N, C-alpha and C positions, 0 to 999 in steps of 0.2 A: 713415459713422463710421471714426475714426481706429483702425486697427488695432492701432498700437504702443500707444494709450492704453488701448484695451480690453485687451489683453494684461497691460499694467502694472497696471490696477485688478485683474484676474482674480487676479493674482500677489499684488498686495496682501491681497485677501480671504482668499484660500487660506492665506497665511502668518499672517495674523492668527487664522484659525481652528485652525491647527494649533498656534500659540502658546498659545491658551487652552486647547485640548484637553491638552497638554502640563501646562499648570498645573493643570488640573482633576484630570489624574491623579496628580500629584505631590500635591496637597492629599489626595486620597482615599488615597494610599498611607500617607501620614504619618498620617492619622486611623485607619487600620486598625493601623499599627503601635503607635501609642499604646495602643489597646484591648487588644491582644496584651500589651504591657507590663503593663497593669493586671492582666490575667487572669493572667500570670506571677508578678507580685508577689503577687497573692492566694494562687496555688498555693505559692509559697515560705513565706509565713506560715502556712499550713495544714500544710505538710509539717514546718515547724520546731517548731509547736506539738505536733503527734503524734510529733515525735522521730525521724522517718523521713528518708530522705535527700532532700534538697531538689532535688538535680539531676535527680531522675526526673520532675520536671515537664516537662522538654525532651523526654523519652520520649513523653510523652502528646501530643504534636503533630507536625504535619509538621515537616521542617526548618524552623529559624526563620530567615527572611532576614536578610540584613545589615542594621543600622539605620545612620541617619545619611546618608543620601543628601545630599550637598552641593548648595548652590545652583548651584555650578559645573557640576554633573553635569547638573542640570535645565536649566541655560542651554544647555549643549552639544545637548541633546535637542530644546531648544525653537527655537534659532536657526541650528543650522548647517544642516538640511535647507532651509529657506527660503533662506538665503544661497548654498547649493550651487545651488538651482535658479535664483536670479538670476543667478549667474555662468554657468551653462550656458545660460540664455536669451540673455545678453549677448553670448556667444561665437557661439552660433547666428545671432543678429541681424547680427553683424558678418560672419559668413561668408557668410550670404545678401546682404548688401550688396556685398561683393566679387565674388560670383558675378554679382549683377546689374551691377556696374560693367563686369565682362570681357565680359558679352553685349552690352552697349550699344557697347563699342569695336569688338567683332568685325562 
């Protein structure tokens, strides 16, 4: 078996799993945020109808996370770790080839 081909395939499979995992997380996060938005909107409308302070809806929940994660942020989480792993693997292969070449000369 060709070791380089096997390592390349392993990297490809793990990278695809990572990218899909980040995509699933991002989709789930956005779905959760959409349901929280609906709950806050309902709370606002109920408090407005009662004539009470609408902003007390924020006190009922845990700190509200920032909305609107951009696609660029998710892309960085999805693609940077596989790319860094690829670059480190290529550097390691290059160093191993250099060491092997120097050993064969000596």
